[in-house]
SELUMZA-994537 format. One line per 8 residues: number of its first residue (from 1); their letters; for each residue x, y, z of N, C-alpha, C. Coordinates in Angstrom, 2 decimals, padded with zeros to 5 digits. Each point is the difference from the previous one (the first is absolute). Layout:
N
NUM> A> X,Y,Z,X,Y,Z,X,Y,Z  ...;
This chain:
303
1> MRIGVAAT> -009.16,-016.01,-038.82,-000.23,-001.41,000.33,-000.33,-000.13,001.48  -000.99,-000.83,000.33,-000.38,-000.23,001.39,000.88,-001.10,000.57  000.78,000.35,001.03,001.08,-000.86,000.49,-000.15,-000.25,001.49  000.34,-001.21,000.41,000.13,-000.35,001.41,001.41,-000.51,000.25  000.45,000.10,001.24,001.34,-000.44,000.35,-000.07,-000.92,001.22  000.70,-001.13,-000.09,000.16,-000.92,001.13,001.45,000.09,000.46  000.20,000.49,001.21,001.37,000.23,000.47,000.03,-000.01,001.51  001.19,-000.22,000.54,000.18,-000.02,001.46,001.15,000.89,000.47;
9> PSVALPTL> 001.22,-000.12,-000.57,001.15,000.72,000.55,000.16,001.41,-000.56  000.94,000.73,000.59,000.24,001.40,-000.37,000.56,000.16,-001.41  000.55,-001.06,-000.60,000.52,000.11,-001.36,-001.10,000.34,-001.01  -001.25,-000.18,000.39,-001.11,000.33,-000.90,-000.31,001.49,-000.02  000.47,000.75,000.99,-000.44,001.39,000.16,000.36,000.92,-001.17  001.22,-000.06,-000.56,000.27,000.88,-001.15,-000.97,-000.22,-001.16  -000.33,-001.24,-000.29,-000.95,-000.29,-001.08,-001.40,000.45,000.37  -000.40,-000.21,001.25,-001.31,000.47,000.44,-000.11,001.52,-000.09;
17> DWLRTSSH> 001.05,000.70,000.40,-000.01,001.47,-000.09,-000.15,000.45,-001.45  000.68,-000.69,-000.91,-000.12,000.37,-001.41,-001.41,-000.28,-000.52  -000.55,-001.16,000.32,-001.34,-000.35,-000.47,-001.05,000.98,000.50  000.15,000.43,001.25,-000.99,000.90,000.60,-000.09,001.33,-000.74  001.12,000.45,-000.55,000.02,001.30,-000.69,-000.01,-000.14,-001.52  -000.10,-001.22,-000.51,000.00,-000.23,-001.44,-001.40,000.19,-000.57  -000.14,-000.22,-001.29,-001.30,000.12,-000.65,-000.87,-001.23,000.23  000.55,-001.02,000.61,-000.74,-001.23,000.26,-000.82,000.13,001.29;
25> SLGLIITR> -000.99,-000.86,000.13,-000.86,000.00,001.18,000.43,-001.12,000.94  000.66,000.38,001.11,000.41,-000.97,001.01,-001.14,-000.12,001.01  -000.75,-001.10,-000.10,-001.22,-000.10,000.78,-000.01,-001.02,001.11  001.06,-000.80,000.12,-000.02,-001.06,001.00,001.42,-000.38,000.41  000.20,-000.18,001.30,001.24,-000.53,000.54,-000.33,-001.30,000.73  000.74,-001.04,-000.31,-000.13,-001.29,000.67,001.30,-000.24,000.75  -000.09,-000.30,001.28,001.20,-000.26,000.78,-000.24,-001.18,000.94  001.08,-000.48,000.61,-000.11,-001.15,000.89,-000.74,000.39,001.27;
33> PDRQAGRG> -000.65,-000.97,000.65,-000.67,000.28,001.28,000.99,000.53,001.04  -000.53,000.76,000.97,000.83,000.54,001.06,000.70,-001.13,000.75  001.22,000.31,000.47,000.77,-001.03,000.72,000.89,000.64,001.04  000.60,-000.82,000.83,000.91,000.51,001.03,001.27,000.53,-000.65  000.50,001.12,000.52,001.22,000.59,-000.55,000.70,000.81,001.08  001.32,000.22,-000.21,000.77,000.83,000.92,000.38,-000.73,001.28  000.78,000.70,000.82,000.50,-000.60,001.24,-001.13,-000.33,000.97  -001.06,000.79,-000.02,-001.12,-000.24,000.91,-000.99,-001.02,-000.52;
41> RKISQSVV> 000.19,-000.46,-001.27,-000.86,-001.00,-000.63,-001.46,000.44,000.00  -000.23,001.30,-000.23,-001.36,000.51,-000.08,-000.60,-000.32,-001.36  -001.32,-000.18,-000.03,-000.69,-000.24,-001.26,000.00,001.29,-000.81  000.54,-000.06,-001.21,000.10,001.18,-000.85,-000.35,-000.36,-001.43  -000.49,000.99,-000.75,-000.23,-000.24,-001.42,001.27,000.35,-000.77  000.05,-000.42,-001.24,001.19,000.23,-000.82,000.17,001.47,-000.32  001.22,000.36,-000.42,000.25,001.40,-000.40,-000.85,000.38,-001.20  -000.30,-000.97,-000.85,-000.87,000.28,-001.15,-001.43,000.27,000.47;
49> GNWANEFA> -000.43,-000.72,001.04,-001.31,000.27,000.58,-000.08,001.41,000.56  001.05,000.41,000.68,000.05,001.37,000.53,-000.05,001.03,-001.12  000.69,-000.28,-001.08,000.00,000.91,-001.16,-001.40,000.12,-000.57  -000.70,-001.11,-000.14,-001.36,000.03,-000.53,-000.92,000.83,000.88  000.14,-000.15,001.32,-000.82,000.79,000.93,000.30,001.48,-000.14  001.27,000.34,-000.15,000.41,001.41,-000.10,-000.64,000.67,-001.20  -000.11,-000.73,-001.11,-000.52,000.62,-001.22,-001.44,-000.43,-000.31  -000.65,-000.59,001.01,-001.43,-000.36,-000.09,-000.31,-000.85,-001.23;
57> IELIKPKN> 000.84,-001.01,-000.24,-000.23,-000.95,-001.07,-000.56,-001.29,000.61  -000.98,-000.58,-000.65,-000.62,-001.21,000.53,001.05,-001.06,000.31  -000.12,-000.61,001.17,001.00,-000.96,000.48,-000.69,-001.28,000.43  000.51,-001.14,-000.48,-000.49,-001.29,000.47,001.18,-000.86,000.44  -000.26,-000.93,000.93,001.04,-000.87,000.55,-000.51,-001.44,000.02  -000.14,-000.61,-001.17,-000.57,-001.34,-000.05,000.88,-001.04,000.69  -000.63,-000.90,000.72,000.74,-001.10,000.63,000.25,-001.12,-000.99  -000.80,-000.02,-001.05,000.13,-001.01,-001.05,-000.16,000.70,-001.35;
65> PSEMVNSI> 000.83,-000.33,-001.01,-000.09,000.69,-001.29,-001.40,-000.01,-000.62  -000.75,-001.07,000.21,-001.33,-000.09,-000.60,-000.93,001.09,000.52  000.32,000.56,001.17,-000.84,001.04,000.58,000.05,001.31,-000.78  001.03,000.17,-000.86,000.14,001.27,-000.72,-000.70,000.01,-001.34  -000.54,-001.12,-000.45,-000.55,-000.09,-001.35,-001.05,001.07,-000.27  -000.96,000.15,000.86,-001.06,001.00,-000.23,000.56,001.42,000.02  000.99,000.24,000.85,000.56,001.36,000.13,000.76,000.43,-001.25  000.59,-000.95,-000.73,000.83,000.37,-001.16,-000.75,-000.14,-001.32;
73> ASFELLIA> -001.26,-000.40,000.05,-000.74,-000.30,-001.23,-000.11,001.19,-000.95  -000.02,001.22,000.52,-000.19,001.18,-000.85,001.32,000.63,-000.47  001.12,-000.63,000.36,001.30,000.59,-000.33,000.56,-000.58,-001.30  000.70,000.85,-000.75,000.60,-000.43,-001.26,001.35,-000.67,000.20  000.75,000.44,001.03,001.34,-000.51,000.21,000.30,-000.02,001.49  000.64,-001.08,000.45,000.49,-000.09,001.38,001.52,-000.12,-000.03  000.64,000.71,000.93,001.46,000.01,000.10,000.40,-000.58,001.35  000.88,-000.98,000.01,000.52,-000.58,001.23,001.42,000.48,000.23;
81> IGYGVILP> 000.27,000.45,001.24,001.35,000.46,000.36,000.30,-000.54,001.41  000.71,-001.11,000.06,000.35,-000.57,001.30,-001.22,-000.36,000.84  -001.07,-000.42,-000.64,-001.23,-000.31,000.74,000.21,-001.20,000.92  000.76,-000.99,-000.47,000.34,-001.12,000.87,-001.02,-001.11,000.05  -000.90,-000.05,-000.98,-001.03,-001.05,-000.06,-000.01,-000.57,-001.41  -000.03,-001.33,-000.12,-000.13,-000.63,-001.31,-001.46,000.06,-000.42  -000.25,000.56,-001.17,-001.37,000.23,-000.46,-000.45,-001.11,-000.94  -001.17,-000.58,000.25,-000.50,-001.08,-000.85,-000.55,000.54,-001.31;
89> AEVLIVPK> -000.21,-000.91,-000.96,-000.48,000.37,-001.33,-001.33,000.72,000.06  -000.86,-000.38,000.91,-001.33,000.62,000.10,000.09,001.49,000.32  001.10,000.42,000.62,000.22,001.41,000.31,000.72,000.69,-001.16  000.97,-000.68,-000.60,000.81,000.60,-001.05,-000.81,000.35,-001.24  -001.07,-000.74,-000.27,-000.76,000.23,-001.24,-001.09,001.06,000.14  -000.20,000.54,001.20,-001.12,000.93,000.22,000.18,001.34,-000.72  001.12,000.72,000.17,000.13,001.31,-000.66,000.09,-000.16,-001.52  -000.45,001.01,-000.71,000.01,-000.03,-001.47,001.39,-000.30,-000.55;
97> FGWINLHF> 001.03,000.67,000.56,001.37,-000.19,-000.48,000.84,-000.86,000.94  -000.66,-000.69,000.92,000.71,-000.90,000.89,000.79,000.72,001.08  001.03,-000.67,000.47,000.89,000.51,001.06,001.41,000.14,-000.54  000.69,001.04,000.45,001.44,000.11,-000.23,000.70,000.08,001.34  001.29,-000.32,000.00,000.77,-000.03,001.25,001.30,000.77,-000.18  000.31,000.85,000.98,001.29,000.69,000.05,000.91,-000.81,000.90  001.04,-000.58,-000.60,000.90,-000.93,000.70,001.41,000.58,-000.02  000.70,-000.12,001.13,001.29,000.67,000.12,001.19,-000.92,-000.31;
105> SLLPKYRG> 000.03,-000.44,-001.25,001.16,-000.68,-000.56,-000.11,000.07,-001.52  001.05,-000.43,-000.66,-000.02,-000.08,-001.46,-000.41,-001.42,-000.36  -001.30,-000.22,-000.05,-000.50,-001.34,-000.31,000.53,-000.47,-001.35  000.31,-001.32,-000.09,-000.40,-001.08,000.91,000.92,-000.25,001.20  000.96,000.88,000.25,000.84,-000.17,001.18,-000.77,000.38,001.26  000.22,-000.75,001.05,-000.55,000.29,001.33,-001.52,000.07,000.03  -000.61,-001.09,-000.44,-001.44,-000.16,000.19,-000.26,-000.38,001.46  -000.96,000.65,000.63,-000.33,-000.37,001.36,-000.14,001.19,000.92;
113> AAPAQRAL> -000.03,-000.29,001.31,-000.38,000.98,001.01,001.10,000.97,000.39  001.27,-000.35,-000.25,001.09,000.83,000.52,001.04,000.32,-001.08  -000.40,000.61,-001.12,000.97,000.23,-001.08,001.10,000.99,000.35  -000.32,001.07,000.72,001.03,000.97,000.36,001.00,-000.60,000.98  -000.50,-000.72,000.99,000.88,-000.63,000.99,000.95,-001.01,-000.66  -000.55,-000.82,-000.87,000.83,-001.03,-000.62,001.02,000.61,-000.96  -000.35,001.10,-000.66,000.97,000.67,-000.88,001.19,000.50,000.81  -000.26,000.62,001.15,001.09,000.48,000.85,000.80,-001.17,000.58;
121> ENGELVTG> -000.69,-001.03,000.44,000.68,-001.16,000.56,001.00,-000.58,-001.01  -000.37,000.00,-001.27,000.84,-000.58,-001.04,001.01,000.97,-000.57  000.06,001.22,000.55,000.99,000.96,-000.45,-000.25,000.58,-001.38  -001.26,000.06,-000.42,-000.32,000.56,-001.32,000.41,001.47,-000.06  000.43,000.42,-001.17,000.35,001.40,-000.23,-001.13,000.77,-000.67  -000.89,-000.73,-000.66,-001.13,000.61,-000.70,-001.25,-000.83,000.28  -001.11,000.66,000.23,-001.30,-000.66,000.07,-000.99,000.91,-000.72  -001.26,-000.03,000.38,-000.95,000.86,-000.68,-001.42,-000.32,000.40;
129> ATVFALND> -000.95,000.47,-000.80,-001.42,-000.22,000.26,-000.68,-000.41,-001.30  -001.04,-000.81,000.15,-000.72,-000.55,-001.14,-001.50,000.12,000.24  -000.74,000.37,-001.03,-001.46,-000.08,000.05,-000.43,-001.10,-000.96  -000.76,-000.96,000.52,-000.43,-001.12,-000.82,-001.46,-000.33,000.25  -000.60,-000.74,-000.91,-001.39,-000.43,000.14,-000.05,-001.20,000.94  -000.82,000.11,001.02,-000.12,-001.10,000.95,-000.70,-001.20,-000.65  000.55,-001.18,000.28,-000.67,-001.25,-000.37,000.04,-000.91,001.22  -000.25,-001.28,-000.19,-000.08,-000.89,001.16,001.36,-000.55,000.42;
137> GMDTGPIF> 001.10,000.48,-000.60,001.34,-000.42,000.39,000.61,000.96,001.02  001.20,-000.33,000.47,000.72,000.86,000.95,000.86,000.98,-000.77  -000.52,001.19,-000.29,000.72,001.05,-000.72,000.46,-000.46,-001.38  -000.86,-000.75,-000.69,000.34,-000.57,-001.30,-000.69,000.67,-001.17  -000.84,001.00,000.26,-000.79,000.61,-001.06,000.82,000.81,-001.00  -000.56,000.27,-001.17,000.70,000.77,-001.03,000.24,001.45,000.42  001.08,000.58,-000.52,000.50,001.29,000.46,-000.49,001.16,-000.86  -000.48,001.06,000.66,-000.37,001.24,-000.67,001.15,001.00,-000.01;
145> AQRELKID> 000.70,000.13,001.13,001.03,001.03,000.13,001.04,-000.43,001.02  001.22,000.49,-000.19,001.11,-000.38,000.88,001.06,001.09,-000.02  000.63,000.22,001.16,001.05,001.02,000.06,001.08,-000.44,000.98  001.26,000.24,-000.36,001.13,-000.37,000.85,000.29,001.07,001.04  000.68,-000.43,001.07,000.48,000.91,001.04,001.36,-000.50,000.49  000.99,000.88,-000.04,001.32,-000.35,000.54,-000.06,000.04,001.51  000.56,-001.02,000.65,-000.05,-000.11,001.45,001.20,000.69,000.63  -000.25,001.00,000.82,001.07,000.64,000.76,000.47,-000.98,001.07;
153> QSWRTVEL> 001.31,-000.14,000.14,000.53,-001.01,000.91,-000.19,000.34,001.47  -000.49,001.20,000.31,-000.30,000.35,001.38,-001.45,-000.34,000.37  -000.82,-000.35,-001.01,-001.41,-000.22,000.26,-000.26,-001.30,000.75  -000.91,000.09,000.97,-000.61,-001.18,000.58,-001.33,-000.24,-000.73  -000.76,-000.98,000.45,-001.27,-000.28,-000.66,-000.92,001.21,000.03  -000.04,000.72,001.12,-000.92,001.13,000.09,000.33,001.08,-001.03  001.28,000.30,-000.18,000.38,001.03,-000.99,-000.23,-000.51,-001.43  000.28,-001.28,-000.23,-000.23,-000.55,-001.34,-001.48,000.05,-000.35;
161> LENLAQLG> -000.86,-000.39,000.92,-001.44,000.02,-000.28,-000.52,001.42,-000.20  000.54,000.94,000.77,-000.42,001.40,-000.18,000.31,000.48,-001.42  001.16,-000.37,-000.50,000.38,000.42,-001.35,-000.76,-000.77,-001.07  -000.24,-001.28,000.22,-000.80,-000.78,-000.95,-001.43,000.52,-000.07  -000.54,000.40,001.14,-001.37,000.51,000.03,-000.17,001.24,-000.87  001.06,000.79,-000.13,-000.08,001.21,-000.83,-000.11,-000.31,-001.48  000.32,-001.24,-000.39,-000.16,-000.40,-001.40,-001.46,-000.31,-000.33  -000.80,-000.24,001.03,-001.36,-000.46,-000.19,-000.89,000.90,-000.84;
169> PKLIEQTI> -000.10,001.30,000.30,-000.93,000.85,-000.74,000.21,-000.02,-001.52  001.24,000.14,-000.44,000.25,000.02,-001.45,-000.32,-001.34,-000.65  000.36,-001.10,000.70,-000.27,-001.33,-000.56,-001.50,-000.27,-000.07  -000.74,000.40,001.03,-001.44,-000.19,-000.02,-000.66,000.89,-001.07  000.47,001.23,-000.11,-000.52,000.90,-001.04,000.23,-000.59,-001.38  001.22,-000.50,-000.23,000.33,-000.61,-001.30,-000.90,-001.20,-000.28  -000.24,-000.80,001.05,-000.81,-001.20,-000.17,-001.45,000.34,-000.30  -000.55,000.96,000.70,-001.39,000.39,-000.25,-000.18,000.51,-001.44;
177> ESIKSGVK> 000.97,000.78,-000.47,-000.08,000.49,-001.38,000.08,-001.16,-001.00  000.82,-001.00,000.30,000.09,-001.18,-000.87,-001.32,-000.75,-000.03  -000.61,-000.16,001.17,-001.29,-000.71,000.07,-001.07,000.76,-000.78  -000.06,001.32,000.16,-000.99,000.81,-000.72,000.21,-000.07,-001.52  001.27,-000.15,-000.41,000.33,-000.05,-001.43,-000.09,-001.40,-000.58  -000.31,-000.97,000.84,-000.12,-001.38,-000.48,001.32,-000.72,-000.17  001.08,000.53,000.58,001.31,-000.64,-000.10,000.04,-001.21,000.92  000.40,-001.14,-000.53,000.04,-001.22,000.78,001.33,-000.12,000.75;
185> PTEQSGTF> -000.02,-000.54,001.21,001.24,-000.21,000.75,000.84,-001.11,-000.63  001.28,-000.01,000.33,000.95,-000.96,-000.56,000.27,-001.12,001.00  -000.03,-001.23,-000.46,000.27,-001.14,000.89,001.41,000.11,000.59  000.15,-000.40,001.23,001.30,000.02,000.65,000.96,-000.97,-000.70  001.26,000.40,-000.06,001.02,-000.85,-000.62,001.28,000.06,000.82  000.84,-000.99,-000.16,001.26,-000.05,000.73,-000.11,-000.91,001.21  001.11,-000.11,000.71,000.08,-000.89,001.16,-000.69,000.64,001.19  -000.88,-000.74,000.65,-000.70,000.54,001.16,000.71,-000.41,001.29;
193> SLAPKVTK> -000.25,000.77,001.05,000.48,-000.34,001.34,-001.09,000.35,000.99  000.09,-000.57,001.18,-001.04,000.17,001.01,000.49,000.86,001.17  -000.93,000.69,000.63,000.31,000.88,001.13,-000.98,-000.28,001.13  000.14,-001.15,000.66,-000.93,-000.34,001.09,000.18,000.92,001.20  -001.05,000.08,000.81,000.04,000.79,001.22,001.16,-000.45,000.87  000.68,000.95,000.65,001.15,-000.31,000.84,-000.48,-000.46,001.38  000.53,-001.11,000.46,-000.36,-000.52,001.32,000.91,000.58,001.07  -000.46,-000.04,001.24,000.82,000.45,001.13,001.28,-000.81,000.09;
201> AEAKIDWT> -000.08,-001.30,-000.26,001.20,-000.85,000.07,001.03,000.42,-001.03  -000.45,000.35,-001.21,000.92,000.44,-001.05,000.71,001.29,000.38  -000.67,000.84,000.77,000.54,001.32,000.33,001.04,-000.06,001.11  000.22,-001.17,000.60,001.05,-000.12,001.01,001.36,000.04,-000.69  000.90,000.82,000.51,001.30,000.19,-000.63,000.94,-001.15,000.32  000.61,-000.53,-001.04,001.03,-001.04,000.16,001.36,000.68,-000.14  000.66,000.20,001.12,001.24,000.77,000.01,001.17,-000.72,-000.67  -000.17,-001.27,-000.34,001.07,-000.71,-000.70,000.02,000.32,-001.50;
209> QASAVILN> -001.04,000.66,-000.48,-000.06,000.33,-001.42,000.91,001.19,-000.31  000.25,000.21,-001.28,000.84,001.11,-000.44,-000.69,001.33,000.31  000.79,001.05,000.16,-000.56,001.30,000.39,-001.01,000.51,-001.02  000.26,-000.18,-001.31,-000.92,000.50,-001.01,-001.36,-000.67,000.11  000.00,-001.30,000.28,-001.25,-000.74,000.15,-000.77,000.51,001.21  000.69,000.20,001.11,-000.63,000.48,001.23,-000.57,001.40,-000.20  000.76,000.89,-000.61,-000.46,001.37,-000.20,-001.21,000.06,-000.93  -000.02,-000.84,-001.03,-001.17,-000.04,-000.89,-001.24,-000.46,000.76;
217> KIRAFSLE> 000.16,-000.98,000.87,-001.15,-000.49,000.76,-000.50,001.04,000.99  000.90,000.73,000.62,-000.43,001.06,000.92,-000.78,001.07,-000.76  000.49,000.39,-001.18,-000.72,000.97,-000.82,-001.38,-000.54,-000.41  -000.02,-001.26,-000.40,-001.22,-000.58,-000.54,-001.08,-000.21,001.05  000.39,-000.44,001.19,-000.98,-000.42,001.00,-000.28,001.07,001.05  000.54,001.21,-000.20,-000.13,001.04,001.03,-001.43,000.44,000.23  -000.83,-000.09,-001.04,-001.38,000.44,000.16,-000.86,-001.10,000.61  000.07,-001.18,-000.54,-000.83,-001.11,000.44,000.68,-001.30,-000.43;
225> PGPWSAWR> 000.22,-000.94,000.90,-000.40,-000.04,001.42,001.04,000.60,000.95  001.10,000.54,-000.53,001.04,000.60,000.83,001.17,-000.94,000.19  001.22,000.38,-000.45,001.18,-000.85,000.21,000.32,-000.05,001.49  000.41,-001.17,000.48,000.21,-000.14,001.43,001.07,-001.02,000.31  000.47,000.06,001.22,000.93,-000.98,000.53,-000.39,-000.22,001.46  000.69,-000.88,000.67,-000.25,-000.21,001.43,001.09,000.70,000.80  -000.38,000.72,001.03,000.96,000.68,000.88,-000.54,-000.03,001.43  000.82,-000.49,000.90,-000.38,-000.14,001.40,-001.36,-000.70,000.14;
233> NEAFGILR> -000.13,-001.09,-000.80,-001.16,-000.90,000.06,-001.31,000.65,-000.46  000.10,001.06,-000.78,-001.20,000.64,-000.55,000.21,000.32,-001.48  -001.12,000.10,-000.73,000.09,000.42,-001.39,000.47,001.45,-000.06  000.88,000.29,-000.94,000.66,001.30,-000.06,000.03,000.44,-001.45  -000.72,001.08,-000.33,-000.07,000.47,-001.37,001.22,000.81,-000.41  000.45,-000.22,-001.22,001.12,000.77,-000.56,-000.52,000.60,-001.31  -000.25,001.31,000.00,-000.74,000.62,-001.08,000.86,000.73,-001.03  001.21,000.38,000.41,000.92,000.61,-000.96,001.41,-000.46,000.29;
241> AQASEFVS> 000.75,-000.22,-001.06,001.40,-000.40,000.14,000.74,000.40,-001.27  001.30,000.02,000.08,000.79,000.33,-001.18,001.29,-000.80,000.00  000.66,-000.01,-001.14,001.27,-000.72,-000.12,001.06,000.65,000.87  000.96,-000.79,000.41,001.12,000.47,000.83,001.31,-000.42,-000.64  001.02,000.82,000.20,001.32,-000.34,-000.54,000.79,-000.89,000.94  -000.53,-000.23,001.21,000.74,-000.81,000.98,-000.11,-001.48,-000.32  001.06,-000.72,000.34,-000.01,-001.47,-000.08,-000.13,-000.54,001.42  -000.35,-001.26,000.10,-000.25,-000.57,001.32,000.50,-001.43,000.08;
249> ATKPGTIC> 000.52,-000.37,001.16,000.42,-001.37,000.25,-000.91,-000.67,001.03  -001.07,000.70,000.37,-000.90,-000.54,001.02,-001.15,-000.77,-000.63  -000.72,-000.71,000.83,-001.13,-000.82,-000.44,-001.09,000.89,-000.61  -000.59,-000.43,-001.14,-001.10,000.78,-000.58,-001.10,000.27,001.03  -000.44,001.24,000.02,-001.01,000.42,000.97,000.58,000.72,001.20  001.33,000.05,000.11,000.64,000.67,001.12,-000.07,001.52,-000.16  -000.44,000.68,001.05,-000.09,001.46,-000.01,001.34,000.60,000.36  000.42,001.02,-000.77,001.20,000.76,000.31,-000.37,001.48,000.07;
257> VRGRRAYV> 000.44,000.68,001.05,-000.30,001.41,000.17,001.26,000.82,-000.20  -000.05,000.96,-000.90,001.11,000.93,-000.22,-000.55,001.41,000.16  000.47,000.69,001.04,-000.63,001.26,000.35,-001.40,-000.33,000.50  -001.00,000.60,-000.63,-001.38,-000.36,000.31,-000.68,-000.66,-001.20  000.81,-000.54,-000.90,-000.53,-000.65,-001.19,000.06,-001.52,000.16  -001.06,-000.66,-000.49,-000.14,-001.45,000.19,000.25,-000.74,-001.30  000.84,-001.00,000.07,000.32,-000.85,-001.14,-000.30,-001.44,000.37  -000.28,-000.81,-001.01,-000.27,-001.42,000.24,000.82,-000.82,-000.99;
265> SVGQGCEV> 000.64,-001.03,000.52,000.77,-000.92,-000.86,-000.96,-000.81,-000.87  000.38,-000.19,-001.26,-000.82,-000.79,-000.92,000.91,-001.01,-000.71  -000.55,-000.68,-000.98,000.77,-001.01,-000.72,001.17,000.58,-000.77  000.93,-000.87,-000.34,001.17,000.34,-000.80,000.92,001.00,000.69  -000.03,000.03,001.35,000.90,000.86,000.75,-000.28,001.48,-000.12  -001.24,000.36,-000.31,-000.37,001.41,-000.17,-000.85,000.48,001.16  -000.35,001.29,-000.04,-000.91,000.59,000.97,-001.00,000.88,-000.73  -001.16,000.23,000.65,-000.93,001.03,-000.45,-000.22,000.94,001.17;
273> EILSVLPS> -000.28,001.26,-000.32,-000.31,000.96,001.05,-001.51,000.13,000.16  -000.47,-000.11,001.23,-001.41,000.14,000.31,-000.31,001.48,000.20  -001.04,000.50,-000.66,-000.34,001.42,000.07,-001.25,000.28,000.84  -001.01,-000.85,-000.10,-001.19,000.18,000.84,-000.57,-001.36,000.39  -000.60,-000.04,001.19,-000.46,-001.26,000.56,-001.40,000.17,000.60  -000.62,-001.14,000.28,-001.32,000.00,000.62,000.00,-001.04,001.12  000.45,000.39,001.20,-000.03,-000.94,001.12,-001.42,-000.42,000.34  -000.16,-001.18,000.56,-001.32,-000.52,000.34,-000.76,000.96,000.91;
281> GKREMSAS> -001.22,000.35,-000.39,-000.85,000.86,000.82,000.33,001.48,-000.08  000.93,000.39,-000.88,000.39,001.41,-000.08,-000.17,000.51,-001.44  000.25,001.28,-000.19,-000.08,000.60,-001.32,001.37,-000.06,-000.69  -000.03,000.25,-001.31,001.25,000.03,-000.75,000.92,001.07,000.57  001.28,-000.34,000.11,000.99,000.95,000.51,001.31,-000.18,-000.75  000.85,000.99,000.09,001.31,-000.10,-000.64,000.84,-001.03,000.73  000.96,-000.56,-000.71,000.88,-001.00,000.63,000.79,000.63,001.14  000.40,001.27,-000.13,000.77,000.64,001.06,-000.84,000.17,001.26;
289> TWVNGARI> -001.28,000.32,-000.16,-000.89,000.10,001.16,-000.15,-001.36,000.68  -000.13,-001.02,-000.80,-000.08,-001.37,000.54,001.27,-000.38,000.74  001.14,000.27,-000.60,001.29,-000.33,000.63,000.12,000.67,001.36  -000.36,001.28,000.06,000.08,000.73,001.27,-001.00,-000.53,001.02  -001.25,-000.13,-000.42,-001.05,-000.38,000.94,000.15,-001.41,000.52  000.42,-000.92,-000.85,000.15,-001.40,000.41,001.40,-000.31,000.51  000.87,001.03,-000.01,001.37,-000.16,000.48,000.73,-001.16,-000.70  -000.09,000.03,-001.32,000.67,-001.02,-000.78,001.51,000.23,000.01;
297> QGGELLG> 000.74,-001.00,000.41,001.46,000.09,000.05,000.67,-000.71,-001.16  -000.75,-000.81,-000.71,000.60,-000.82,-001.06,000.24,-001.40,000.51  000.00,-000.94,-000.93,000.22,-001.39,000.37,-001.29,-000.80,000.14  -001.14,000.70,000.14,-001.28,-000.70,000.06,-000.34,-000.56,-001.37  -000.90,-001.00,-000.01,-000.38,-000.64,-001.25,-001.44,000.32,-000.38  -000.20,000.28,-001.27,-001.33,-000.01,-000.61,-000.17,-001.35,-000.67  -001.14,-000.61,000.21,-000.14,-001.34,-000.57,-001.41,-000.31,-000.45;
């Protein structure tokens, strides 16, 4: 089958690697236009664009979905994986077998841009991946294939997405075989939920909340946009934390140092231990390195 893929993030790479070595013809990669990225804000292309260049596969970066119509006209199937663009009907109807999408949730749960983040934020124990036929709704199309994944409680969003991405090749293979055999997808059923993109404001830590809520948010938002608090009048990233057995009588957000380990008071008289941080203008560092370098004595407030 002659196949094209529209994708932007690294979660597409396991499926792309499988397609490249499969019996199918992977003839086109569509990715988002180059944009600023990294600390230096240099203009860079997506990791999927780099992958296409490495393997000499035709690459296009349309600024508008209508620009891809001529490029996809000869393809039988298009696969979207985190492409990040809503595709109009005029584009969806072009390939012989239409478009399918690899989505990282067990649809109809967590429809939207941030399914892995929202699953972690809500403390889910199980999630998964779904391949469905794209239509004009937000992740509402009928399902071809689906697989569950148990969530390790140490995973942040980056680790969860890495593991979900590994489900992609088998699910896409299963879906392509179903399409070739004329098997129709099944309409979604059950209660749906939404997974909107996480805003910077949402990622600010509210230290008055319970420790479990705070730890879930740190896990969920560690990749994008980054969990943060205010410290010494600047934004201060907190990228890893864990539960603590200590209790606290101090105001939520108060830093306590024991040895070279940093703890923060939270709601319900509890504490969490901070493991790694991202001070403004610096790289990620361990909490002990931060405590030493900033000469934290305890008693300061994160807010």
